[in-house]
N, C-alpha and C positions, 0 to 999 in steps of 0.2 A: 504494499499500499504506499502510496506517495505520502510525503510529509505535508503537502499542501493541496488545496482544492481551490479552483478559481470561483469567483462569484457565479459566473454562468453555469459552471458544473454543478454547484450547489443548488442553483435554481432548478436545474433539471432533476436532480434527486428529489427535491421537495415537491415538484410538480408530479413526479411519478409516485408520490407518496411512500418513498423509500423511508423506512424507519430508521432514523438516526437520532442521536442524542446531541442536541445543540447547546453548547455551554459558551457563555459570555465571560471571558476572564480578564476584562479590562481592569486596570488598577482602579481602586475605589474612587480616586479623584476624577478619572476619566469617565467612569460609570455615573458618578453623581452629576457631572457637568452636562452630559448628554441626556436628554430626556427620551431617547429612543432606544429600542432594542429590536433584534430580528424576532419575528413571531415564533413563539415556542421555545426561545432561549431561556436558560436559567442562569443567573449571575452567580458565579462562585469566585471568592476573593483569591487571587493568585498567591497572595502572601500566606494563605492557609492551606495550600495545596496538599501538604502532607496529611492534614486532617480529613479532607474530603476525598482524596483520590482513592483511598482504600475501599470506598463504597461504589465506585464506578464498575459497570458490568464489563467483563472481558470479552463477551461474545457479541457486542454491538458496536457499530461504527459510531465514533464520537468526532464531531467537528467543533472546533473551538474558534473563538475570535477575540481579538483585542481591538485597540483603536485603529492601528495601522498595519498590523501583521508583522510586526517587528520583534524586538527582544522578548517581550512578554509571551507571545504566542510560541516563539521558538523554544524558549525555556520550558513552558508548560508541556509542549508536545514532547520534548526530549525526556522529561521526567515521567510522563505517562507511558511512553513507549518502553522505557526501562522497566516499567511495572507490568508490562505485557498488555497495556491498553491499546485498542486499535483507534489511534487518534491522529488527526491531521488538522491544519488550521487554514482559514481563509486567507488567501493571498491579498495583501492590502487591507486586511481587517474590515471592520464595519464601514470604515470610510469608503473603501473600494466597492463594498456591497451597495452603499447608497448611490455612489457615482454610476454604477451600472443599472440603476433603477430597481434595486432589490427592495422589497417591502420592509418597512419598519413600523412598529407600533409604539405607542407610549408605554413606558415601563410602569 
């Protein structure tokens, strides 16, 4: 499985109702500043990854995103993959998602 997924690839997965777990791992300041999220996404504090990562299913595909698909997403994906989680992140984060017309909802 690739480490990343493009916004358009994610749109196709969601349109085909592929069951994925979508996690918003923006830093708290970024999450609190932006009033939007991708529909169905659950916010989990990346600073508390060791606490919540053990509860993630190992048999489901997980897509994460941060603000711009940079250091936070890369770090979280690396740590999740090391635990056997099938995780990848959105290239460009939620900002790229919005720029490509991806749907957002108020959080």
